[in-house]
NURO-172451 format. One record per residue (C-alpha): y, z, x; chain; residue in three letters. Coordinates in pm, whole numbers. Example, Ala and Ser with C-alpha at 12.3 -4.5 7.8 and 13.67 -1.06 7.14 Angstrom:
BEGIN
NODE;-450;780;1230;A;ALA
NODE;-106;714;1367;A;SER
//
This chain:
BEGIN
NODE;2609;-1444;-256;A;UNK
NODE;2662;-1159;-502;A;UNK
NODE;2385;-1114;-762;A;UNK
NODE;2641;-974;-1009;A;UNK
NODE;2823;-1310;-1009;A;UNK
NODE;2508;-1518;-1038;A;UNK
NODE;2356;-1623;-1374;A;UNK
NODE;2041;-1426;-1448;A;UNK
NODE;1723;-1602;-1342;A;UNK
NODE;1371;-1514;-1245;A;UNK
NODE;1146;-1650;-970;A;UNK
NODE;777;-1652;-1057;A;UNK
NODE;515;-1707;-788;A;UNK
NODE;168;-1812;-907;A;UNK
NODE;-126;-1724;-683;A;UNK
NODE;-486;-1820;-751;A;UNK
NODE;-710;-1508;-774;A;UNK
NODE;-950;-1652;-513;A;UNK
NODE;-674;-1701;-256;A;UNK
NODE;-759;-1393;-48;A;UNK
NODE;-1137;-1443;-47;A;UNK
NODE;-1106;-1815;33;A;UNK
NODE;-881;-1733;327;A;UNK
NODE;-1120;-1471;464;A;UNK
NODE;-1409;-1718;442;A;UNK
NODE;-1255;-1958;694;A;UNK
NODE;-985;-1766;886;A;UNK
NODE;-1023;-1697;1256;A;UNK
NODE;-1069;-1323;1329;A;UNK
NODE;-782;-1144;1505;A;UNK
NODE;-1018;-1033;1784;A;UNK
NODE;-1098;-1396;1868;A;UNK
NODE;-730;-1490;1875;A;UNK
NODE;-648;-1202;2110;A;UNK
NODE;-931;-1294;2346;A;UNK
NODE;-840;-1663;2337;A;UNK
NODE;-474;-1585;2409;A;UNK
NODE;-577;-1381;2714;A;UNK
NODE;-754;-1693;2847;A;UNK
NODE;-470;-1926;2751;A;UNK
NODE;-355;-2133;3051;A;UNK
NODE;8;-2220;3118;A;UNK
NODE;125;-2487;3362;A;UNK
NODE;424;-2481;3594;A;UNK
NODE;710;-2675;3435;A;UNK
NODE;775;-2863;3761;A;UNK
NODE;445;-2932;3939;A;UNK
NODE;208;-2879;3640;A;UNK
NODE;-18;-2648;3842;A;UNK
NODE;-221;-2453;3587;A;UNK
NODE;-209;-2075;3604;A;UNK
NODE;-549;-1964;3478;A;UNK
NODE;-450;-1607;3392;A;UNK
NODE;-81;-1670;3314;A;UNK
NODE;24;-1389;3549;A;UNK
NODE;162;-1564;3855;A;UNK
NODE;407;-1787;3665;A;UNK
NODE;762;-1658;3626;A;UNK
NODE;965;-1743;3315;A;UNK
NODE;1325;-1859;3323;A;UNK
NODE;1531;-1541;3284;A;UNK
NODE;1763;-1700;3027;A;UNK
NODE;1559;-1922;2792;A;UNK
NODE;1220;-1750;2846;A;UNK
NODE;1051;-2088;2792;A;UNK
NODE;1031;-2274;3124;A;UNK
NODE;773;-2130;3366;A;UNK
NODE;741;-2180;3742;A;UNK
NODE;478;-2103;4005;A;UNK
NODE;735;-2067;4283;A;UNK
NODE;1106;-2054;4355;A;UNK
NODE;1075;-2397;4515;A;UNK
NODE;951;-2551;4188;A;UNK
NODE;1229;-2375;3999;A;UNK
NODE;1492;-2520;4236;A;UNK
NODE;1346;-2871;4207;A;UNK
NODE;1348;-2854;3827;A;UNK
NODE;1694;-2702;3795;A;UNK
NODE;1892;-3033;3784;A;UNK
NODE;1704;-3119;3463;A;UNK
NODE;1649;-2772;3325;A;UNK
NODE;2015;-2673;3342;A;UNK
NODE;2094;-2941;3083;A;UNK
NODE;1867;-2783;2823;A;UNK
NODE;1849;-2417;2923;A;UNK
NODE;2020;-2171;2694;A;UNK
NODE;1957;-1822;2569;A;UNK
NODE;1769;-1842;2241;A;UNK
NODE;1681;-1594;1970;A;UNK
NODE;1392;-1812;1858;A;UNK
NODE;1054;-1639;1869;A;UNK
NODE;859;-1956;1793;A;UNK
NODE;749;-1994;2154;A;UNK
NODE;593;-1646;2143;A;UNK
NODE;383;-1740;1839;A;UNK
NODE;269;-2079;1968;A;UNK
NODE;-2;-1929;2189;A;UNK
NODE;-169;-1776;1880;A;UNK
NODE;-118;-2105;1695;A;UNK
NODE;-262;-2321;1974;A;UNK
NODE;-582;-2122;2032;A;UNK
NODE;-672;-2099;1661;A;UNK
NODE;-974;-2330;1599;A;UNK
NODE;-905;-2370;1225;A;UNK
NODE;-547;-2477;1289;A;UNK
NODE;-667;-2699;1572;A;UNK
NODE;-899;-2881;1331;A;UNK
NODE;-610;-2954;1092;A;UNK
NODE;-402;-3091;1382;A;UNK
NODE;-689;-3318;1487;A;UNK
NODE;-714;-3457;1135;A;UNK
NODE;-337;-3514;1129;A;UNK
NODE;-351;-3704;1458;A;UNK
NODE;-652;-3913;1352;A;UNK
NODE;-473;-4006;1030;A;UNK
NODE;-127;-4065;1179;A;UNK
NODE;-248;-4295;1457;A;UNK
NODE;-532;-4448;1251;A;UNK
NODE;-775;-4377;1535;A;UNK
NODE;-1062;-4492;1311;A;UNK
NODE;-916;-4844;1332;A;UNK
NODE;-783;-4857;1687;A;UNK
NODE;-921;-4605;1938;A;UNK
NODE;-682;-4479;2207;A;UNK
NODE;-908;-4381;2496;A;UNK
NODE;-810;-4338;2860;A;UNK
NODE;-438;-4317;2795;A;UNK
NODE;-210;-4058;2635;A;UNK
NODE;-40;-4079;2297;A;UNK
NODE;206;-3832;2154;A;UNK
NODE;337;-3685;1830;A;UNK
NODE;627;-3453;1763;A;UNK
NODE;667;-3169;1516;A;UNK
NODE;926;-2903;1441;A;UNK
NODE;796;-2547;1467;A;UNK
NODE;1005;-2310;1255;A;UNK
NODE;988;-1957;1119;A;UNK
NODE;1034;-1938;743;A;UNK
NODE;989;-1671;474;A;UNK
NODE;766;-1703;170;A;UNK
NODE;888;-1974;-69;A;UNK
NODE;946;-1721;-346;A;UNK
NODE;1166;-1519;-111;A;UNK
NODE;1364;-1829;-18;A;UNK
NODE;1419;-1913;-383;A;UNK
NODE;1552;-1563;-446;A;UNK
NODE;1774;-1602;-139;A;UNK
NODE;1928;-1922;-277;A;UNK
NODE;2011;-1776;-617;A;UNK
NODE;2138;-1447;-475;A;UNK
NODE;1872;-1210;-605;A;UNK
NODE;1802;-1030;-277;A;UNK
NODE;1896;-669;-214;A;UNK
NODE;2090;-568;97;A;UNK
NODE;1770;-429;251;A;UNK
NODE;1590;-758;191;A;UNK
NODE;1880;-952;343;A;UNK
NODE;1876;-733;655;A;UNK
NODE;1515;-796;746;A;UNK
NODE;1216;-972;601;A;UNK
NODE;894;-1131;725;A;UNK
NODE;875;-1493;830;A;UNK
NODE;584;-1711;939;A;UNK
NODE;533;-2008;1167;A;UNK
NODE;541;-2341;982;A;UNK
NODE;508;-2702;1101;A;UNK
NODE;740;-2976;977;A;UNK
NODE;804;-3347;1041;A;UNK
NODE;479;-3446;1211;A;UNK
NODE;568;-3790;1349;A;UNK
NODE;436;-4037;1604;A;UNK
NODE;642;-4105;1916;A;UNK
NODE;652;-4417;2131;A;UNK
NODE;430;-4343;2430;A;UNK
NODE;620;-4587;2652;A;UNK
NODE;950;-4400;2614;A;UNK
NODE;839;-4045;2529;A;UNK
NODE;574;-3976;2793;A;UNK
NODE;769;-3916;3112;A;UNK
NODE;628;-3802;3447;A;UNK
NODE;621;-3440;3336;A;UNK
NODE;423;-3510;3020;A;UNK
NODE;195;-3749;3206;A;UNK
NODE;114;-3476;3457;A;UNK
NODE;19;-3242;3173;A;UNK
NODE;-211;-3505;3023;A;UNK
NODE;-371;-3589;3360;A;UNK
NODE;-425;-3222;3445;A;UNK
NODE;-611;-3168;3118;A;UNK
NODE;-818;-3483;3157;A;UNK
NODE;-912;-3382;3513;A;UNK
NODE;-1045;-3049;3383;A;UNK
NODE;-1285;-3224;3144;A;UNK
NODE;-1640;-3302;3271;A;UNK
NODE;-1660;-3664;3383;A;UNK
NODE;-1924;-3756;3124;A;UNK
NODE;-1688;-3637;2846;A;UNK
NODE;-1374;-3826;2946;A;UNK
NODE;-1431;-4112;2702;A;UNK
NODE;-1237;-3919;2438;A;UNK
NODE;-908;-3925;2255;A;UNK
NODE;-667;-3685;2427;A;UNK
NODE;-324;-3657;2265;A;UNK
NODE;-6;-3466;2340;A;UNK
NODE;176;-3262;2078;A;UNK
NODE;542;-3187;2138;A;UNK
NODE;673;-2879;1959;A;UNK
NODE;1047;-2856;1899;A;UNK
NODE;1167;-2505;1819;A;UNK
NODE;1451;-2340;1630;A;UNK
NODE;1764;-2253;1827;A;UNK
NODE;1672;-2456;2134;A;UNK
NODE;1683;-2816;2251;A;UNK
NODE;1374;-2757;2464;A;UNK
NODE;1020;-2843;2368;A;UNK
NODE;670;-2727;2452;A;UNK
NODE;395;-2986;2501;A;UNK
NODE;24;-2914;2463;A;UNK
NODE;-275;-3150;2496;A;UNK
NODE;-510;-3183;2198;A;UNK
NODE;-855;-3342;2203;A;UNK
NODE;-935;-3544;1891;A;UNK
NODE;-1306;-3523;1814;A;UNK
NODE;-1526;-3793;1660;A;UNK
NODE;-1573;-3565;1358;A;UNK
NODE;-1198;-3566;1288;A;UNK
NODE;-1179;-3944;1331;A;UNK
NODE;-1468;-4001;1092;A;UNK
NODE;-1308;-3769;834;A;UNK
NODE;-984;-3968;858;A;UNK
NODE;-1180;-4291;816;A;UNK
NODE;-1340;-4170;493;A;UNK
NODE;-1007;-4040;353;A;UNK
NODE;-1180;-3812;109;A;UNK
NODE;-976;-3612;-139;A;UNK
NODE;-899;-3251;-60;A;UNK
NODE;-1028;-3023;-335;A;UNK
NODE;-817;-2713;-394;A;UNK
NODE;-806;-2427;-643;A;UNK
NODE;-484;-2442;-840;A;UNK
NODE;-354;-2195;-1097;A;UNK
NODE;-188;-2483;-1281;A;UNK
NODE;-429;-2776;-1230;A;UNK
NODE;-764;-2598;-1219;A;UNK
NODE;-1037;-2511;-966;A;UNK
NODE;-1108;-2865;-843;A;UNK
NODE;-762;-3017;-815;A;UNK
NODE;-772;-3324;-589;A;UNK
NODE;-507;-3405;-329;A;UNK
NODE;-517;-3740;-145;A;UNK
NODE;-604;-3717;224;A;UNK
NODE;-304;-3804;444;A;UNK
NODE;-120;-3688;753;A;UNK
NODE;121;-3496;531;A;UNK
NODE;-155;-3321;337;A;UNK
NODE;-325;-3218;663;A;UNK
NODE;-5;-3046;776;A;UNK
NODE;53;-2895;431;A;UNK
NODE;-298;-2748;432;A;UNK
NODE;-229;-2605;778;A;UNK
NODE;93;-2443;656;A;UNK
NODE;-81;-2311;344;A;UNK
NODE;-349;-2153;561;A;UNK
NODE;-77;-1956;740;A;UNK
NODE;92;-1866;409;A;UNK
NODE;-239;-1730;279;A;UNK
NODE;-235;-1462;550;A;UNK
NODE;-8;-1179;425;A;UNK
NODE;-177;-927;659;A;UNK
NODE;-98;-1135;969;A;UNK
NODE;-459;-1171;1078;A;UNK
NODE;-364;-1497;1253;A;UNK
NODE;-76;-1334;1443;A;UNK
NODE;169;-1600;1322;A;UNK
NODE;418;-1377;1139;A;UNK
NODE;715;-1175;1255;A;UNK
NODE;1024;-1005;1123;A;UNK
NODE;1337;-1212;1060;A;UNK
NODE;1676;-1046;1104;A;UNK
NODE;1996;-1103;911;A;UNK
NODE;2110;-1374;1153;A;UNK
NODE;1791;-1570;1086;A;UNK
NODE;1837;-1538;711;A;UNK
NODE;2204;-1636;729;A;UNK
NODE;2105;-1949;918;A;UNK
NODE;1871;-2042;631;A;UNK
NODE;2158;-2009;387;A;UNK
NODE;2379;-2232;600;A;UNK
NODE;2129;-2511;643;A;UNK
NODE;1958;-2495;299;A;UNK
NODE;1685;-2693;469;A;UNK
NODE;1342;-2553;395;A;UNK
//
């Protein structure tokens, strides 16, 4: 797009003056995220053996996603993995460790699960259930608007900052979506929980990432607090430049995910470690899909 050939327009972004202070009041400190990431456990893609320090597992040299504890496990998994393995420019997988260990984000995901599966009506205890989401890297909405109408300079087109965002949070059929591999991941997590705490809701969340047909699955415990909050379905109260300081938004699965995404958007200094630079190829892909 050439700005000289585009009708003049202006993109205005409205930000509430309390945005920064409200974010600081609830956001997880960077130090905590770094420490939590260092203790983050990864499981072998084949046998699901958990690597406590994430040092003995070796990543697939091409996709950098699949991880194996031994060459034997890599050979056993190859008949399946070769159908999905491809070199990918996506950096989503690198950001997911910061995303997964963040307790504020984790609380939003619990609320989304409790709402989506209506756990306050029908508990799902002692068996796995699963949801899927798309994990993407996107720029600020104002930037994207300027991209669409051709206002960006060459420097801005070459590189800009993007952030992790979650889209399309949907329930999957446990009977068809939880295969042996996912079942092993669920069982391994349940086995690590003290026996007197196993009467809990333990879900699986399947992340699908840009530029790859592979997915990453993580277990998520749904607490009684999240289930009770979903039962009450209270309105979210937010500060809005347009609608005032106590604007009410109905509680729903979609609003839980939108609040999660907004929490990440409210972090221009990358305290949460969920932002990274996007190159021209990333930006060109946005133009081609026009799907934000």
